[in-house]
SEDO-752325 format. One line per 2 residues: number of its first residue (from 1); their letters; for each residue x negated, y negated, z negated of C-alpha. Coordinates in Angstrom, 2 decimals, decimal comma, padded with zeros to 5 digits, always signed. Layout:
NUM> A> X/Y/Z | ...
! end
This chain:
1> MT> +021,77/-028,87/-005,42 | +018,07/-029,11/-006,25
3> KF> +015,63/-030,16/-003,54 | +012,54/-028,05/-002,92
5> QD> +010,31/-031,03/-003,62 | +011,56/-030,94/-007,22
7> LG> +010,46/-027,32/-007,80 | +006,74/-027,92/-008,22
9> LS> +005,68/-026,76/-004,77 | +002,60/-028,11/-002,97
11> DD> +002,72/-030,39/+000,04 | +001,48/-027,59/+002,31
13> VL> +004,28/-025,26/+001,19 | +006,84/-028,06/+001,47
15> KG> +005,72/-028,72/+005,06 | +006,52/-025,12/+005,95
17> IT> +009,94/-025,42/+004,32 | +010,66/-028,65/+006,19
19> DQ> +009,57/-027,06/+009,49 | +012,29/-024,43/+008,94
21> GF> +014,89/-027,16/+008,45 | +015,46/-026,71/+004,72
23> EE> +015,66/-029,42/+002,08 | +017,83/-028,04/-000,71
25> AF> +017,22/-024,77/-002,55 | +019,76/-021,97/-002,74
27> PI> +020,89/-021,14/-006,30 | +018,63/-018,10/-006,61
29> QE> +015,65/-020,14/-005,40 | +016,41/-022,95/-007,82
31> AV> +016,60/-020,42/-010,66 | +013,74/-018,06/-009,81
33> IP> +010,94/-020,27/-008,44 | +010,28/-022,25/-011,66
35> VL> +010,29/-019,04/-013,72 | +007,75/-017,31/-011,47
37> LS> +005,57/-020,42/-011,33 | +005,56/-020,48/-015,14
39> GR> +004,02/-016,99/-015,08 | +007,04/-015,06/-016,33
41> DV> +008,35/-011,87/-014,73 | +011,78/-011,78/-013,08
43> VG> +014,51/-009,20/-012,52 | +017,02/-010,44/-009,95
45> QA> +020,24/-008,95/-008,67 | +020,85/-010,45/-005,27
47> HT> +022,50/-009,78/-001,93 | +021,00/-009,91/+001,53
49> GS> +021,29/-013,51/+002,71 | +021,11/-014,99/-000,80
51> GK> +017,72/-016,57/-000,20 | +015,80/-014,23/-002,49
53> TA> +013,00/-013,65/+000,03 | +012,16/-017,35/+000,04
55> AF> +012,41/-017,37/-003,77 | +009,54/-014,92/-004,21
57> AL> +007,67/-015,88/-001,02 | +007,44/-019,58/-001,85
59> SM> +006,33/-018,83/-005,40 | +003,63/-016,52/-004,09
61> LQ> +002,43/-018,99/-001,46 | +002,18/-021,66/-004,14
63> EI> -000,05/-019,58/-006,41 | -002,28/-017,69/-003,98
65> QP> -005,57/-019,09/-002,68 | -006,99/-018,57/+000,83
67> KK> -010,00/-016,29/+001,33 | -009,88/-014,83/-002,19
69> GI> -008,88/-011,28/-001,28 | -005,50/-009,57/-001,55
71> QG> -003,63/-011,43/-004,30 | -000,01/-010,77/-003,36
73> LI> +001,72/-007,41/-002,89 | +005,32/-006,97/-001,76
75> MA> +006,87/-003,52/-001,52 | +010,00/-002,90/+000,57
77> PT> +011,91/+000,24/+001,61 | +012,03/-000,07/+005,40
79> RE> +009,87/-001,21/+008,28 | +012,48/-003,69/+009,48
81> LA> +012,73/-005,37/+006,10 | +008,94/-005,44/+005,67
83> MQ> +008,53/-007,15/+009,05 | +011,33/-009,58/+008,24
85> IT> +009,64/-010,54/+004,96 | +006,29/-010,98/+006,71
87> DE> +007,90/-013,20/+009,32 | +009,39/-015,46/+006,65
89> IK> +006,12/-015,72/+004,75 | +004,26/-016,68/+007,91
91> KF> +006,80/-019,37/+008,74 | +006,83/-020,88/+005,26
93> GK> +003,08/-020,53/+004,81 | +001,79/-021,72/+008,17
95> HT> +000,17/-024,84/+006,64 | -001,37/-023,01/+003,67
97> GI> -004,05/-020,86/+005,30 | -002,54/-017,77/+003,66
99> RT> -002,68/-014,66/+005,85 | -000,26/-011,74/+005,65
101> AT> -000,42/-008,14/+006,86 | +002,39/-005,58/+007,11
103> VY> +001,64/-001,89/+006,53 | +004,16/+000,84/+007,30
105> GG> +004,40/+004,28/+008,83 | +005,16/+004,65/+012,51
107> QG> +002,51/+002,14/+013,55 | -001,04/+003,13/+014,39
109> MG> -003,42/+002,90/+011,45 | -005,96/+001,12/+013,65
111> IQ> -003,73/-001,93/+014,14 | -003,30/-002,27/+010,39
113> LD> -006,99/-001,71/+009,66 | -007,93/-004,46/+012,12
115> AL> -005,61/-006,92/+010,38 | -006,92/-005,96/+006,94
117> HR> -010,57/-006,21/+008,02 | -009,97/-009,74/+009,33
119> GV> -008,88/-010,66/+005,82 | -005,45/-011,21/+004,27
121> EI> -004,13/-012,59/+001,00 | -000,66/-010,98/+001,03
123> VV> +000,27/-007,41/+001,93 | +003,88/-006,42/+002,65
125> AI> +004,09/-002,65/+002,48 | +006,17/+000,49/+002,50
127> PG> +004,97/+002,45/-000,56 | +004,02/+005,63/+001,32
129> RL> +001,75/+003,92/+003,86 | +000,31/+001,67/+001,15
131> ID> -000,86/+004,76/-000,73 | -002,55/+006,00/+002,47
133> HL> -004,53/+002,74/+002,59 | -005,35/+002,87/-001,12
135> KR> -006,72/+006,40/-000,80 | -008,95/+005,51/+002,15
137> GS> -010,12/+002,28/+000,47 | -008,81/-000,10/+003,15
139> IE> -006,66/-001,87/+000,54 | -007,79/-002,66/-002,99
141> LR> -005,58/-004,08/-005,72 | -008,19/-005,49/-008,10
143> DV> -007,41/-009,13/-007,20 | -003,61/-008,75/-007,06
145> SH> -001,90/-011,28/-009,32 | +001,63/-011,27/-007,88
147> IV> +003,79/-008,20/-007,15 | +007,33/-007,99/-005,77
149> LD> +009,62/-004,97/-005,51 | +012,32/-005,87/-003,00
151> EA> +015,50/-003,82/-002,53 | +014,33/-001,64/-005,42
153> DT> +017,51/+000,45/-005,51 | +017,03/+001,46/-001,88
155> ML> +013,43/+002,46/-002,58 | +014,79/+004,57/-005,42
157> DM> +017,36/+006,20/-003,11 | +014,61/+006,98/-000,60
159> GF> +012,50/+008,77/-003,20 | +009,78/+006,13/-003,57
161> VD> +009,91/+005,80/-007,36 | +006,87/+008,03/-007,99
163> DI> +004,90/+006,22/-005,28 | +005,80/+002,87/-006,82
165> SF> +004,70/+004,03/-010,27 | +001,41/+005,32/-008,81
167> IL> +000,75/+001,95/-007,14 | +001,69/-000,16/-010,16
169> DL> -000,57/+001,93/-012,39 | -003,50/+000,94/-010,13
171> AP> -002,68/-002,78/-010,17 | -004,10/-005,21/-012,74
173> ED> -001,99/-005,60/-015,86 | -002,45/-009,37/-015,78
175> RV> +000,04/-010,12/-013,02 | +003,34/-011,85/-012,36
177> MS> +005,94/-009,37/-011,17 | +009,47/-009,63/-009,82
179> LF> +012,02/-006,95/-009,01 | +015,04/-007,56/-006,80
181> SA> +017,87/-005,10/-006,33 | +021,47/-005,22/-005,13
183> TM> +022,47/-002,76/-007,85 | +020,97/-001,94/-011,23
185> PT> +021,08/+001,84/-011,80 | +019,46/+003,34/-014,88
187> EI> +016,24/+004,28/-013,07 | +015,72/+000,69/-011,92
189> LR> +016,22/-000,59/-015,46 | +013,72/+002,01/-016,70
191> LS> +011,20/+000,88/-014,08 | +011,73/-002,72/-015,18
193> EE> +011,22/-001,88/-018,84 | +008,03/+000,06/-018,11
195> YL> +006,28/-002,34/-015,75 | +007,68/-005,85/-016,31
197> KN> +006,86/-007,98/-019,34 | +009,81/-009,76/-020,98
199> PK> +011,41/-010,54/-017,60 | +013,93/-013,30/-017,12
201> QF> +017,06/-011,61/-015,77 | +019,36/-013,03/-013,10
203> LL> +022,28/-010,62/-012,80 | +025,52/-010,93/-010,85
205> DA> +028,94/-010,89/-012,47 | +031,30/-008,15/-011,32
207> DD> +033,28/-010,71/-009,31 | +030,15/-011,62/-007,34
209> LS> +029,11/-008,12/-006,31 | +030,87/-008,31/-002,95
211> GE> +028,82/-011,29/-001,85 | +029,90/-014,83/-001,17
213> GI> +032,03/-015,31/+001,92 | +032,72/-011,60/+002,41
215> DQ> +036,24/-010,21/+002,57 | +036,54/-006,48/+002,01
217> AY> +039,14/-003,99/+003,12 | +039,24/-000,26/+003,70
219> LV> +041,41/+002,28/+005,45 | +041,68/+006,01/+004,83
221> IK> +041,39/+007,51/+008,31 | +041,00/+011,06/+009,56
223> DR> +037,62/+011,69/+011,10 | +039,06/+012,41/+014,55
225> DK> +040,73/+008,97/+014,60 | +037,72/+006,87/+013,56
227> FK> +036,47/+006,02/+017,04 | +039,90/+004,79/+018,10
229> YL> +040,26/+002,54/+015,07 | +036,68/+001,32/+015,41
231> ID> +037,58/-000,22/+018,76 | +040,63/-001,86/+017,21
233> FI> +038,44/-003,41/+014,51 | +035,68/-004,62/+016,82
235> KP> +037,64/-006,12/+019,70 | +038,99/-009,19/+017,84
237> IK> +035,61/-010,07/+016,28 | +033,89/-013,18/+017,54
239> GQ> +030,17/-013,00/+016,92 | +027,97/-010,09/+015,96
241> SI> +028,84/-006,97/+013,98 | +027,02/-004,18/+012,17
243> VF> +028,50/-000,67/+012,11 | +027,14/+001,40/+009,24
245> CS> +026,94/+005,18/+009,56 | +026,12/+007,82/+006,98
247> TK> +023,68/+009,84/+009,12 | +021,33/+009,34/+012,04
249> YR> +023,40/+011,80/+014,09 | +026,56/+009,77/+013,52
251> TR> +024,64/+006,63/+014,47 | +023,76/+008,13/+017,85
253> DV> +027,33/+009,27/+018,48 | +028,82/+005,87/+017,62
255> AK> +026,29/+003,96/+019,73 | +026,93/+006,28/+022,69
257> FL> +030,69/+005,85/+022,30 | +030,42/+002,05/+022,19
259> HQ> +028,29/+002,04/+025,34 | +030,92/+004,15/+027,08
261> EK> +033,53/+001,60/+026,01 | +031,41/-001,18/+027,60
263> FN> +030,26/-002,78/+024,34 | +026,76/-004,25/+024,17
265> AV> +025,48/-002,18/+021,25 | +022,03/-001,17/+019,98
267> AI> +021,10/+001,34/+017,29 | +018,41/+001,91/+014,69
269> EG> +017,86/+005,16/+012,82 | +015,01/+007,02/+011,21
271> DM> +013,89/+009,25/+014,10 | +013,50/+006,41/+016,59
273> SQ> +009,98/+005,32/+017,48 | +008,81/+002,04/+016,02
275> HR> +008,77/+000,50/+019,50 | +012,43/+001,40/+020,11
277> RE> +013,47/+000,16/+016,67 | +011,75/-003,17/+017,31
279> QS> +013,41/-003,40/+020,72 | +016,85/-002,83/+019,19
281> MG> +016,34/-005,36/+016,42 | +014,89/-007,88/+018,86
283> KF> +017,98/-007,67/+021,07 | +020,30/-008,00/+018,08
285> RS> +018,44/-010,93/+016,50 | +018,27/-012,80/+019,80
287> GK> +021,98/-012,31/+020,44 | +021,48/-010,14/+023,51
289> AD> +023,33/-007,34/+021,70 | +026,63/-007,90/+019,92
291> IL> +026,73/-004,76/+017,78 | +024,09/-003,03/+015,69
293> VA> +024,81/+000,59/+014,77 | +022,63/+001,76/+011,89
295> TD> +022,34/+004,02/+008,91 | +022,84/+002,03/+005,73
297> VA> +019,25/+002,74/+004,62 | +017,65/+001,70/+007,93
299> SR> +019,56/-001,59/+007,95 | +019,10/-002,44/+004,27
301> GI> +017,98/-006,01/+003,72 | +018,34/-007,10/+007,33
303> DV> +019,67/-010,64/+007,44 | +021,18/-011,90/+010,71
305> PR> +023,09/-015,16/+010,11 | +025,48/-014,69/+013,05
307> V> +026,91/-011,45/+011,65
! end
């Protein structure tokens, strides 16, 4: 495997990597970082946990300069993923002087305005709230030179494609752009063709779509029997688990059922306040909760190594 020090990264960026205990790059980092540093756009198909966040974050930290305005823009579909990306950038970039702000709905505008007024070089944003800031003039894109669309297929599913197009049309044409997506539906390919310039593509083979180290199985079960079988599945598991549900109502029902069965479970779904969502994720990340019950959209991109 290639070491990070061989990828053309500065000493300040390498210090942040070393502080996190990393020496060797994951395959997607080894492939993507040199391409982005060369100024070429990237389309990457990657799973949660593949190391893609570090791939685009380290490239951005390498190229961006402190106190030169907003130069990096990362768009993500959910608040949890946006905060997770911001956290990684801050850890890797703590020796660089690069400042990052996260903007998303559900948090008071004043908190975000304060962070932006203090000055940042990277913005991690949900498209809808980003447009709010653009319209009020609290964020300007004139200095943006690096743009990332993360979990692009989920943003498509959530109806953000028009917002993304609106934002990209405002950004400078002279930019390095990367798009990451677990799947590559036609609309994502169209977006890539319209806004990326001759991108280098890193796509998964069909055999890799399930993700490394993941065994898959399914059972056809009547709806009335699902709770019973859920207990049978969960009891033997050592470590943490995520239970995906199709709706927020189902999420609440499953979480309530697991509590009744004396499991230490937390839930996240769209109608929860930001404070409650952060509480749930904090308990799960720290290991205080063993089970996270979530809609597939709300949990998209969340990476918890113990799961």
